[in-house]
N, C-alpha and C positions, 0 to 999 in steps of 0.2 A: 595218344592217337598214333597210329602207324604213319610214319612219314611218307610211306609210299602210297598212301591213299590220295585220291585226287581231291582238290579243294571243292568244297560244297558251296553252291550259291542258293540265296534265298530270293524269292521274288513273288509278288502277289499272284501272278499268273503262273500256275503250276506247269503248264505246257512248255514254257520257256525253260524251266528247270529241267523237265524231262528231255528235251532235245539236247540240252547241254550235257546231261548225264549219258545220254545215248552215244553222243559223239565219241566220248572217251572209250565206251564199250566197243563201238565199231572199229576204233583205230587200231586195235590189236591185230586185226586181220591184214593190215597193210604195212605193218612194221615187221620186216623179215630179213633172214639171211640172204644176201644177194647171190650166193652160190647155190644153196639148196632150195630156196624159196619157202623155207619153213618160218613160221612166225617167231619173232625174236624181238623183245622189247627194245633192246639196244641195237637192233639192226636198222637198215635203211628204210626210209618211208617211201614205198613203191606202189605203183598201180599197174597191173598187167595190161598191155596193149597188144592184142592179137598174139597172145602167148609170149610176148617179149616184155622185158623190164627195161623201160627207158627212164633215166633219171633226167629231170627237167629243171633248168635254172630258175625259171619263173615260179614254178611250183614250190621249189626248195626254199627260196627266199621268203615267199609269202606264208608258207606253212610254219616257218620258224616263229611267226608272230603269235601263233596260238599254242604251239608246243612248249613255249616258255612257261605256260601255266599248268603243266602236267604234274607239278610237284616232283619233277625229275624222273617220273615214270618212263618218259621218252626223252631222248636227247635231242634238243632243238638244234644242236650244231652238227649232227651226224651227216646229214646230207650236204651241208655246206662244206664240210671238210673233204667230202669226196671230190667236189669241184676243185678245191685248192690243190688236192693231190694230183689232179690231172692237168694242172696248168702247164702250158708249153714254155719253151725257152724264151720266146719273144714276148711272153706275158699273157698270151691268149688264153681265155677260158671260154669254151664253146657252150652253146645254149642247151645241148642235149648230148647224153652219152648212152650207148648201149651197155647195160650192166654186164652182160655175158662176155663181151669182147673188150670192153674198156675203151672202145674207139668212139670218137665224136660222130654225131649224126648230123648230116648236112642236108640242106634243102635248096632246090633251085631258086626259090624266092629269097633265100638267106645264104648266099654262098660262103660267107665267112663264119656263119654259125654264131652270130652275136645276139646276146640277150639283153634285156634292159639292165643297165649297170646299177645295181642296188645293193651290192654286197655290204657296203659300209653302213647303210641304213640298218640292215639286219644285224650286223655286229654291234652297232650302238645299242639297239634294243636288247641284245642278248646281255650286254654289259650291265644294263640297268636292272636286269632281272637276276644277274648272278654275281656282280661285282668282281668278275675275274679279269683283273688288269693284265695278268700274264698272257691270257689268250689274245688280247689286243696286240701285245708286243710280238706274239708268234705269227699272227695272220697279217699284220700290217705290210710286211714285204710282199706278200701275194697280192694285196690290195693295190699297192703302189704300182707294181709291174703290170697289173691288169689295167689300171687307169692309163699308164704310158702306152699300152697296146691300143687302147681306144683312141688316144690322141694321134698316134702315128698312123693309124689305119683309117680313121673316119673324119678327122677334122678337116674342114675346108677353109679356104682363104678368108671367108667372111666371119670366121670365128664359131660358126655353127657346125653340127656334125651331120654328115650324110650316112644314113643307115636305112635298111629296109624296114617299112612300117611293121612287117610280120615279126620283127624282133619282139614286139609287145604281145605277141600270140594273136593279134587281131587279123586272122588269116583271110577272111573274105569281106573285110570292111571296104566301103567304097572310097578308098584312098589312093586309087591309081594316079600316077604322076607325082606322087610324094617323093621328094628328094631329101628334105629336111623335116623329119617327123617331130611334132611338138612334144609327143610323150617321151621319145628317146632323149631329146635335148633337155627336157625338164627333169627326167630321171637322172640324167648325168649331173645336173645342178644339184639335185637332192644328194647324190652320192658325194659330190665335192663338199657340200655343206657338212656332211657327217664325216668325211675324211678329216676335215678341219676340226671337228668336234673330238674325234679320236686322238688327233695330235694334242689337243688341249688336255685330254685325260692323261696323256704321257708327258705333258709339259714340254712338247716338242714345238718350239715357236716357229722354226722354219717350215715345218710341215703345215702348221696352221695357216701361216701366211701364204704358202703356195696354193693351197686349195681354196682359201677364201678368195684369193685373186681370181682363181678359175671360176668360182661360183659367181662373183660379181660380174665377171666378163660375160658369162653365159646369161645372167639375169638381164643385163643390159641389151644384149642382142635379141633375146626372146621377146622382151618388151617392145623393142623398137621395130622388129621385123615381123612378129607373129601376131601381135594384137591388132584387132579390127575394131575401131571405135563404132563403126556402123552396126556390127553384129553383137558387140560387147562380148567378144569371144577370141580365143587363141586358135589359130589355124596352122595346118601344115603348109610348107612352102614347096613349090616345084623347082625344077633345075635353074630357072631364071630368078628364083628368089620371090616370085609372086605367090600370094596367098591363094590357096585352094578353097572353094566355097563351102564344102561339106563340113558339118559340125559333128564331130564324134566325141565319145567320152574321153578321148586323148586330150581335148582342149581343157580338161580340168586338172591335169597333172600340175600346171603351174601353181595351183593353190598349195599343193603338198610341198613345193619348193619355195613357197612364200615369195613368189615373183611379182604378182600384181600389187599395186599400192591399194589403199583402202577404197578408193573410187572405182577402180577397175574390178577389185574383188567383189564389190557390191553388184556391179553389173553382171559379173560372171556367175555369182551365186543366185542372182535372180532367175537364171535359166533353170535352176533345180526345182523351182516351184511353178514354173511356167508350163502348163500342159501342152503348149504348142511346140516345145522343144524337148526339155528333159524332165519335166515335172509329171511323169507318168504315175500311174497308181503304184507300181513297183519301182522303188528307187534302185538304180538309175539305168535307163536303157543306154546301150552302147552307141546308138545312132540317134540323132535328133529326130523327133516326130515329124518335123516339117521337111525332112530330107527325102529326095527321091529314092525309092527302094525300101524305105522303112517298113518293117513288117511287124504286125501285132503278134505273130507267131514266133518272133525271134529271129529264125533263120540265121543262126550263128551271130555274127557281129552286125547284122542288119536290124538290131533292136533288142536282142536278148540282154537279160540282166545277169552279169557275171559277178559273184561275190567279191573276188579280189578288186575289181574296178569300183564297186560300191564302197569297199573298205578304203580305197585310196581317196575317193571323194570325201568320205566322212572324216578321214584323218586330215584332209585339206581344210575342211570346215573348222576343225579344232585349232588349226594354226591361226585362224582369224577370230577365234573365241566365239564361234557360232555354235556353242554347245547345245542350245535348245533345238536348233534345226538338225544337228547331227544326231541327237537322241531320238527325236521324232522320226527321222528317216531309218535309223537302226531298228526301231520297234516295228515300223511298217514292213521293213524288209524281212524281219524275223516272223511276223505273222503270216506273210505270203509263203515263206518256207514251210511253215507248219501247215498251211493249206495244201501244199503239195505233198507233204509227208502223210497227211490224213485227208485224202480227197473225199469230197461228198459223193462223187460218181463212183460206182462199183467198177465201171470199165477202165477208170484211170488208175494207173499204178502209183502207189504211194512210196516216196523215197525222197532222199536228199539228192539234188541233181547238180550237174555242172553249171547249167544255165536255166533261166526262167523267162517266162513270157512278161513283157513290159506293162501290159494294160489290164491284165487279169491274172488270177491265180493259175498255176500250172506250170509244168516244165516247158521249156522252149522246144520247138521242133525245127527240122531242116529237111526240105523235100530231097528225097533220094539218099538220105543218110540216116538209116534206122539206128545207127550206133550213137547218134547224138540226141540228147546230151548224155554223158556218162553218169551212171548211178553211183550213189555214195561216194562222190568225188570230194573226199574230206580235205584234200589240199586246198580247195576253195571254200567249201561250206564251213570248215572248222574256224575260219576267220570270222564268220557270222555267228555261229552258235556258241563260240568261246570268246574270242577276242572282243567282238563288238558287244557281247553280252556283258563281259566284265567291265570293259573300258567305257562303253557309251550308255548302255541300258542301266547297269548299276552305277557306272560313273567313276570307277577307280583308276587312278594313275599312280603307278608304284615305281620308286627308284631305291634299289637297295644300297648302292654306294652313297647316295645322298641321305639315306635313312629317312625318306619322306613317303607319305602316302596322301595323295590329294583326292578328295571325294567331291566331284562337281555334279550337282543335281538341280533341276529346275524346281523341284518341290519334294517334300518328305513323303516317303512311301515305305512300306514294309519290305525291306530288302537288305541284301548285304552279302558277305562272303565269310566262309568259316574254314579255318585250318588251311590257309594258303601258305606254302612253304617259301620263305625268302632266305635261301641258303640255310643258315642255322637258326632261323627265326620263324616261328609259326604265328601267324596273326589271324584274328577273327574281328570283323567289324559288322555289326548288325544294327539296324534302326527298327524300333518298335514304338507303338503308342501305348503308353501306360496311363494310369489315373493321374499321374503328375504331368502328362504332356508327352511330347516326342522325346525319346531317349535313345542315345547311341551307346551300345554296349561293345566294349573292346577288350580283347585279350591278346597278350603278346609276351614272348619270352625275353625280349630285349627292348630297350627304349628306342622310340622312333618319333618323328614329328608328323602330326596329323593336321591337314588343312581341310576344313569343311567349307564348301562354297555353295550356298543355296542362292541360285542366281537372282540378283536384284533384291535379295533380302539380307543375308548374312554371309560374312566371310571371316574365318578365324583360324589361326594356326596355334596349336597347342602341343607341348611335349607329352607323349604318352608313355608312362612308365612301364616296366615289366609287370606281369601279372594281369589281374582283372580290374577293370574300371568302367565307369559309365559317366556320361554327361547329359544334362538336360538342355535341349536347344534353346528353350525360353531363357535360360540363365546365361547364355553366351553374350 
């Protein structure tokens, strides 16, 4: 097989396979030379906005989570490196840059141009798909100076961080009065956790201790100041440190940071299946359904479903081993993306969109803004059609440096992945039902360790040799 081919997925619903394949096909139109604007596989991942090319930190970080599955057809680190190359002497990395001028783009709502601090999370994920330890050594100085800038610019006396809520892109969310955003503080906790993990990879004990201390400090403050037992939710704080009543998707970021204990996590996760709050037909609205101003049409962050926020919630569910709910929500989300790609109404335009309606199929709308949502916004939708498809629908979790592949599924179905490149190792894992029962067929160029976890039924770890092999589930 040509190593430059994309990995193939197998699933009983062919429409899921088709939308996955189409994502890779469409992607070539958005990888381009930043100077000429010509398509170029090794170029930057860009989307034109009013004739301009603006590179965005939020989009860059999240798109890296699906670009890692391109079998190196597209570089998942290319856009990240652009941000590191524009880091200022004080450590600042701004949330957006104009590609043509190389200058940062500021906004009156975000005068420092700060984005959600998640670079370490992205780099940790890249490491587990590439095993490139040298890259960690190269980028770690950038990451440390960036964290120092965040500390010196935004940290308050109470140990939390003051930043505009618009840093998370939630431009019109009803979060006025927010001084300490729950998503920014939780994202910083996530980043500190993965900074410690990067230190562990490099065997740097001082770095590990420094960022674990920062993580636990933030965890304690978020739990003590932002959690409301009355609502079972995490809230933004105002300048006085009082909780603001509105419930937005930002309140689920603590799941990703593993901040709530089991009891609080249960209360928080219960909102995801409660139709009165976040248990909408399309997982997950960015504003609670019982909030003033909630719109079934979306209206930006007044209820729209944005794929990166759905991705964050699903990854948070994984942290608490709610794999069944994570998979169920991923499948529902993908079916509603398909409904928007192939609408039943001839009047409705079919495409992949930046944002979707929360209570029925279709793209979100915003009064007075005909450009919303953006079509084929692959920075966002690639997370759903590629990452969620591989990691939550099929259920694979892959780590090249650990030489492990974990397959977590609630029940056996005809599905799998074929010719996924793991650096110098091509792997195939497929499940089929034969006359002998359920059988998993595997092919690999090198030995790795395979863990199958059929939830509530069987869990087994086995060494998989190079070459072809198969196993019968009934014999495990």
